[in-house]
C-alpha positions, -999 to 999 in steps of 0.1 A, spaced: 667 -811 52 638 -790 44 647 -766 74 681 -763 56 667 -756 24 645 -732 41 675 -714 59 696 -713 22 667 -698 9 660 -671 35 696 -665 34 696 -660 -3 668 -637 0 682 -616 27 714 -611 3 693 -599 -25 671 -577 -5 707 -565 8 720 -559 -29 689 -545 -37 693 -521 -11 728 -513 -20 720 -505 -55 691 -482 -46 717 -462 -24 746 -462 -47 720 -449 -73 707 -423 -47 746 -411 -41 752 -410 -80 719 -384 -82 728 -362 -58 765 -361 -65 755 -352 -102 735 -326 -85 761 -304 -66 778 -292 -97 744 -276 -111 738 -265 -79 770 -246 -75 762 -232 -114 731 -223 -105 743 -200 -72 769 -184 -91 741 -172 -121 719 -163 -93 748 -141 -78 756 -130 -112 720 -118 -120 714 -102 -88 744 -79 -94 729 -72 -127 698 -62 -113 714 -41 -90 736 -23 -116 703 -20 -135 690 -5 -107 717 23 -99 719 29 -139 678 35 -141 683 58 -110 711 79 -125 691 83 -159 659 93 -138 681 118 -120 696 134 -150 664 136 -170 648 154 -138 678 176 -138 675 185 -175 641 193 -171 647 219 -142 677 233 -165 653 239 -191 624 249 -177 630 264 -142 649 296 -146 660 297 -104 673 263 -107 692 276 -140 705 303 -120 715 284 -92 731 259 -112 749 284 -134 764 306 -104 777 277 -85 792 265 -114 808 298 -122 818 305 -90 794 338 -88 779 356 -61 759 385 -53 768 415 -33 766 407 4 757 372 -2 774 346 18 782 313 0 789 280 17 808 251 2 811 215 14 835 189 1 820 157 -4 841 125 3 839 100 -25 
């Protein structure tokens, strides 16, 4: 009778350990399952941030280029002459002008 009682106790202890383990595993799956949508949202936001940073770098580079060009137009007479001659299609007598088309 004592061995039967010990056997039942072992079975109940094993079943309770198994139930506890199943609860822990299911809780782990719930935690992981709720993390996936947040992870996808985070990845989308990161990609948007990278695109915005790239656009910002391009705008800053364009602004710097425009500032340099404006300063050269105001302060450098040689640059101003070259820029004006190019824009108005003027050339000096005996001068050859080569033009290259840019593909955009």
